[in-house]
C-alpha positions in Angstrom: 9.6 2.8 19.9 12.1 0.2 21.2 14.3 1.1 24.1 17.7 -0.4 24.6 18.9 -1.3 28.1 22.5 -0.4 28.7 24.9 -2.9 30.3 27.9 -1.9 32.3 31.4 -3.0 31.3 31.6 -5.5 34.2 28.3 -7.0 33.3 29.4 -7.5 29.7 32.7 -9.1 30.8 30.9 -11.5 33.2 28.4 -12.5 30.5 31.2 -13.3 28.0 33.2 -15.2 30.6 30.2 -17.4 31.4 29.6 -18.0 27.7 33.2 -19.0 27.2 33.1 -21.4 30.2 29.9 -23.0 28.8 31.4 -23.4 25.4 34.5 -25.2 26.8 32.2 -27.5 28.8 30.2 -28.3 25.7 33.4 -28.9 23.6 34.9 -31.3 26.2 31.6 -33.1 26.6 31.2 -33.3 22.8 34.7 -34.8 22.5 33.9 -37.6 25.0 30.5 -38.3 23.6 31.7 -38.5 19.9 34.7 -40.6 20.9 32.5 -43.0 22.8 30.2 -43.3 19.7 33.2 -43.9 17.4 34.6 -46.6 19.7 31.2 -48.4 19.8 31.1 -48.3 16.0 34.7 -49.5 15.6 34.1 -52.4 18.0 31.5 -53.8 15.5 34.1 -53.7 12.6 36.0 -57.0 11.7 38.8 -57.7 14.1 41.2 -58.5 11.2 41.7 -54.8 10.4 45.2 -53.5 11.2 45.6 -51.1 14.2 46.7 -48.2 12.0 43.4 -48.5 10.0 41.5 -48.4 13.3 43.4 -45.3 14.4 42.9 -43.6 11.0 39.2 -44.3 11.0 38.9 -43.1 14.7 40.8 -39.8 13.9 38.9 -39.0 10.7 35.5 -39.8 12.3 36.4 -37.6 15.3 37.4 -34.7 13.0 34.3 -35.0 10.8 31.9 -35.3 13.6 33.5 -32.6 15.8 33.9 -30.0 13.0 30.2 -28.8 13.2 30.5 -28.6 17.0 33.6 -26.5 16.7 32.0 -24.3 14.1 29.0 -23.8 16.3 31.1 -23.0 19.4 33.6 -20.7 17.8 32.1 -19.1 14.7 28.7 -18.4 16.2 30.1 -16.5 19.2 32.3 -14.5 16.9 29.3 -13.7 14.7 27.3 -12.7 17.8 30.1 -10.5 19.0 30.4 -8.8 15.7 26.7 -8.1 15.7 26.9 -6.8 19.2 29.8 -4.5 18.2 27.8 -3.2 15.3 24.8 -2.6 17.5 27.0 -0.8 20.0 28.5 1.4 17.3 25.1 2.3 15.9 23.9 3.0 19.5 26.9 5.3 20.2 26.4 7.1 16.9 22.7 7.7 17.6 23.5 8.8 21.1 26.1 11.2 19.9 23.7 12.6 17.3 21.0 13.0 20.0 23.5 14.8 22.4 24.6 17.0 19.5 21.0 17.9 18.8 20.4 18.8 22.5 23.7 20.6 22.6 22.7 22.8 19.7 19.1 23.4 20.8 20.1 25.0 24.2 19.1 28.6 24.5 22.5 29.7 25.9 25.7 29.7 24.0 27.9 26.9 25.3 31.7 27.0 25.0 34.0 24.2 26.2 37.5 25.4 27.1 40.7 23.7 28.2 42.4 25.0 31.3 44.4 27.5 29.2 41.3 29.2 27.9 41.4 27.7 24.4 38.0 26.8 22.8 37.5 23.1 22.2 33.9 22.8 21.3 30.9 25.1 20.8 27.2 24.9 20.0 25.2 26.5 17.2 24.0 29.3 19.5 27.6 30.3 20.2 28.3 30.6 16.5 25.3 32.9 15.8 25.9 34.9 19.0 29.6 35.7 18.2 29.2 35.8 14.4 31.8 33.1 13.7 32.1 29.8 11.9 33.1 26.6 13.7 36.6 26.6 12.4 37.3 30.1 13.6 35.6 29.4 16.9 37.8 26.3 17.7 40.9 28.4 17.0 39.7 31.2 19.3 40.5 31.9 23.0 38.4 33.6 25.6 40.4 36.8 25.0 39.5 36.8 21.3 35.8 36.7 22.3 36.0 39.5 24.8 35.6 43.2 24.0 38.2 45.8 24.7 36.1 47.0 27.7 36.1 43.6 29.4 38.3 43.4 32.6 40.7 40.9 31.1 43.0 41.3 34.1 40.4 39.5 36.2 40.4 36.4 34.1 43.4 34.5 35.8 41.7 34.9 39.3 38.3 33.7 37.9 40.0 30.8 36.1 41.9 29.7 39.2 38.7 29.9 41.3 36.8 27.7 38.8 39.6 25.2 38.6 39.6 25.0 42.4 36.0 23.7 42.1 34.1 26.9 42.7 31.5 27.7 39.9 31.6 31.4 39.0 28.8 33.6 37.7 29.5 37.1 36.4 28.7 39.7 33.7 31.2 40.2 30.9 31.7 42.4 27.8 31.8 40.3 24.6 32.3 41.1 21.0 31.2 39.6 17.6 34.2 38.4 15.6 32.5 39.3 12.3 31.6 42.9 12.9 33.5 43.7 16.2 30.2 44.9 17.8 30.3 44.7 21.6 27.5 43.3 23.7 26.8 42.3 27.3 26.6 38.7 28.5 26.1 36.7 31.6 28.6 33.9 32.0 28.4 30.8 34.2 31.7 28.9 34.4 32.1 25.4 35.9 34.8 22.8 35.9 34.1 19.4 34.5 36.2 16.3 34.0 35.9 14.7 30.6 38.0 11.7 29.6 40.3 12.3 32.5 40.9 16.0 31.6 40.1 19.1 33.6 37.9 21.3 31.3 35.9 24.4 31.8 32.4 24.8 30.4 30.9 28.2 29.9 27.1 29.0 29.6 26.9 32.4 28.0 23.6 34.4 27.7 23.2 37.7 25.8 21.8 40.3 28.2 22.0 43.3 25.9 18.3 43.8 25.7 17.8 43.4 29.4 20.6 45.9 30.1 18.9 48.4 27.8 15.5 48.0 29.5 17.1 48.3 33.0 19.0 51.5 31.9 15.8 53.0 30.4 13.8 52.1 33.6 16.4 53.6 35.9 16.6 56.8 33.7 12.8 57.0 33.7 12.6 56.6 37.5 15.4 59.1 38.0 13.6 61.7 35.8 10.3 60.9 37.4 11.7 61.3 40.9 13.5 64.5 40.0 10.3 66.0 38.3 8.2 65.1 41.3 10.6 66.1 44.0 11.1 69.6 42.5 7.5 70.8 43.1 7.4 68.9 46.4 10.4 70.8 47.6 8.6 74.1 46.8 5.5 72.9 48.6 7.5 71.8 51.6 9.5 75.0 51.8 6.4 77.2 51.7 4.6 75.0 54.1 7.4 75.2 56.6 7.3 79.0 56.3 3.5 78.9 56.9 4.0 76.6 59.9 6.2 79.2 61.6 3.6 82.0 61.0 0.3 80.2 61.9 -1.3 78.9 65.0 -4.3 76.9 66.1 -6.3 75.0 63.4 -4.4 76.6 60.6 -1.2 75.2 62.0 -2.7 71.7 62.1 -3.6 72.0 58.5 -0.1 73.1 57.5 1.3 70.2 59.5 -1.0 67.8 57.5 0.5 69.3 54.3 4.1 68.7 55.5 3.1 65.1 56.6 1.7 64.5 53.1 4.9 65.8 51.5 7.0 63.5 53.5 4.8 60.5 52.5 5.2 61.5 48.9 8.9 61.7 49.2 9.0 58.3 50.8 7.0 56.8 48.0 9.3 58.3 45.4 12.3 57.0 47.3 10.6 53.5 47.3 10.3 53.6 43.5 13.9 54.7 43.0 15.2 51.9 45.3 13.1 49.3 43.5 14.6 50.4 40.2 18.1 50.2 41.7 17.5 46.7 43.1 16.2 45.4 39.8 19.1 47.0 37.8 21.8 45.7 40.1 23.0 49.3 40.8 22.2 49.3 44.5 25.2 49.9 46.7 25.8 50.1 50.4 28.2 52.3 52.3 28.8 50.3 55.5 30.5 51.4 58.7 30.5 50.2 62.3 27.3 51.5 64.0 26.7 51.6 67.7 23.0 50.8 68.0 22.2 52.6 71.2 23.5 55.9 70.1 22.1 55.4 66.6 18.5 54.6 67.8 18.5 57.5 70.3 19.5 59.9 67.6 17.0 58.5 65.1 14.1 58.8 67.5 15.1 62.4 68.4 15.2 63.4 64.8 12.0 61.5 64.0 9.8 63.1 66.7 7.8 65.0 64.0 6.9 61.9 62.0 6.7 59.1 64.7 5.0 58.9 68.0 8.2 58.4 69.8 6.5 58.5 73.2 5.0 55.1 72.4 8.4 53.5 71.5 10.3 51.7 74.2 13.9 50.9 73.6 15.7 47.9 75.2 19.2 47.6 73.8 21.8 45.5 75.6 24.6 47.7 77.0 27.3 45.3 76.0 26.1 44.9 72.5 28.9 45.2 69.9 28.6 47.6 66.9 27.0 46.3 63.7 28.3 46.6 60.2 25.7 48.7 58.4 25.0 51.5 56.0 23.6 54.2 58.4 21.2 55.7 55.9 19.8 52.3 54.9 19.6 51.1 58.6 17.6 54.2 59.3 15.2 53.3 56.5 14.7 49.8 57.9 14.0 51.0 61.4 11.6 53.8 60.2 9.7 51.3 58.1 9.3 48.8 60.9 8.6 51.3 63.6 6.2 53.2 61.4 4.2 50.0 60.6 4.2 49.0 64.2 2.7 52.3 65.3 0.3 52.4 62.4 -1.2 49.0 62.9 -1.4 49.1 66.8 -4.0 50.8 69.0 -3.2 54.4 70.2 -1.5 54.4 73.6 0.0 50.9 73.3 3.7 50.4 73.4 6.0 49.4 70.5 9.2 47.7 71.8 12.5 47.8 70.0 14.9 45.2 71.5 18.1 43.5 70.6 19.9 40.2 71.2 23.2 38.6 70.1 22.8 35.6 67.7 26.2 34.0 67.0 28.1 36.5 64.7 25.0 38.6 64.2 22.9 41.1 66.2 19.2 40.6 66.1 16.9 43.6 66.3 13.2 43.1 67.0 10.3 45.5 66.7 7.2 44.2 68.6 3.7 45.8 68.7 0.4 44.9 70.4 -1.7 45.6 67.3 -4.2 43.8 65.0 -1.8 41.0 64.1 -1.4 39.2 60.7 -3.3 36.0 59.7 -0.9 33.0 59.2 -1.8 32.5 55.6 -0.8 36.1 54.7 2.7 36.0 56.3 4.5 34.4 53.4 3.3 37.2 51.1 4.2 40.2 53.4 7.7 40.8 51.9 6.6 40.6 48.3 6.7 43.6 45.9 3.5 45.7 45.8 1.7 43.4 48.2 -0.7 45.0 50.7 -2.6 43.0 53.3 -6.4 43.4 53.3 -6.3 45.1 56.8 -3.9 47.7 55.3 -6.4 48.9 52.7 -7.4 51.9 54.8 -3.8 53.1 55.0 -2.0 54.9 52.1 1.0 53.3 50.5 2.4 51.4 47.5 3.0 48.1 49.2 6.8 48.5 48.9 7.8 49.2 52.5 8.3 45.6 53.7 9.7 44.5 50.3 12.4 47.2 50.4 13.0 46.5 54.1 13.7 42.8 53.2 16.0 43.7 50.3 17.9 46.2 52.5 18.4 43.6 55.2 19.5 41.0 52.7 21.9 43.4 51.1 23.6 43.7 54.5 23.9 39.9 54.7 21.1 39.6 57.2 17.7 38.0 57.2 14.2 39.1 58.4 11.3 37.2 59.8 7.9 37.9 61.4 5.9 36.2 64.2 2.3 37.3 64.6 -0.9 36.4 66.2 -4.2 37.9 65.2 -5.5 40.3 67.8 -2.3 40.2 69.9 0.3 41.8 67.7 3.4 41.1 65.6 7.2 41.0 66.0 9.5 41.7 63.1 13.1 40.6 63.7 16.0 41.2 61.5 19.8 40.5 61.8 22.9 42.5 60.9 26.5 41.2 61.1 28.7 42.4 63.9 31.3 44.9 62.8 34.7 43.4 62.1 36.4 45.5 64.8 33.6 44.9 67.3 33.1 41.2 67.1 33.6 40.5 70.8 31.4 41.6 73.6 32.9 44.2 75.9 
C-alpha cells in the first residue's frame, strides 16, 4: 500500500514560488543564450543584406527557438498543477469516504447539531436507533427526538453550559420517530468548532437493557433483603426475650445468637448498598455533624457490638462540623473501627483521631495489629476482595468497598498506610460544613 505524505498550505505555496522563480531565471537565461547564438549566426551572413532583413531574421529566429522553451516553462507547470489538483481531489474524496465509513461504524449514535439544536449530520447508528431516514433526521431537532417524559426544560441550561466549553454527560428519555416507542439513553455533549462555526456533537448510547437489568437486580436484592430480614427479626426478638430471662452460660449463648443476627443484617445491608451503587439510586441526606458529640454517641450505642474500652478518641476541640449523612458516617466509622479491633491483638488500643486538611477534615483510625503487605493494599477497596489473613473471619469482602464508595459519595477520599506486624491506619476525609468552614 502506498502512503501519501500531506503538505501544509505554506509548504505548497513556498514550493510553487520557488518553481516560478526558477522558471523566470531559466527564461531570462534562455533569451540571452538564444540571442547570442542568433547574433553569432547573423555575423556570418553577407554584409550586403539590408538591416530590416537582419532584424526580421533575428526576430523570427528568436521566436522559433524560444517557443519550445516557453512551452516547457509554462505548459508543463500548468500540466503538473492540474495533475496535482486532480490527485488532491482524489485524496480528499478518499479521505471523506474513509471518515464516513468510520463515522458510520461507531457503536454510538452520533448527532451533529447547530447551536439552536437543529440536526445537521447523523451516522447510520442514529438512523437505526431512532427509526428515521436521513432526510427526516436532518429536519429534526433535539426536541423531536426526545420523549414526553424527558425534562425538556433543562435543555437551555445544558446547552448554555456546553457552549461555554463544559462537556456534559447525562441520561435522557428518547423516542423512536417511526413507532413513538420511548427508550433510555446516555448522552455526551461537547462543543466543537467546524469551519469557523460553533457546533455541538452528541454521542448517544441506548441504555434500555442496562436499565432493565439494574431494575431487576435492585428488585431482586430488595425482595431478598426483605425475605431474609423478616425471619431474622423474629430470631432477634425472641433472642432478646431469652437474654432477659437467662443467666450464666445460657446467656452467653443467647448473646452469640444476637451477634450472629447483627452480622447477618450487616451482610444484607452490604448487598443492598452495592445494588444501589451499581444502579445509581444511592442518595445521601447530608447535614452539619459535630464529630465529637457524634463519635461519643456512636460509641455509647455500640457498646454491645464493639470493644469500646479499647478505642481511644482524640478529636480536636476546635474542629468545625463536617457535611455528612449521619447514618452513612456511622456506617463508615463502624466498618473501620470494627476492622481495627478485629485485626489487632486483644488489649491493644485503636485510636480515632482527627486533623484539618484545607477545606476538609481528616479522620484516622489506627491500630497495632497484623498489618497489610504492601502488594495487597491496592486491592483492599475492591468489591468482594478479602485479604488472605482475613480468611479466618466471616464476611463478604464488601466492608471496605462500601466504605470507599460512601466516602467518595461525600466528596472525600480514603487511603491506608500499613506495616506488617506493626498495624494499619485508615484515613478518610469529609468536607467541612458550609456554615462551619472556619475554626472557632
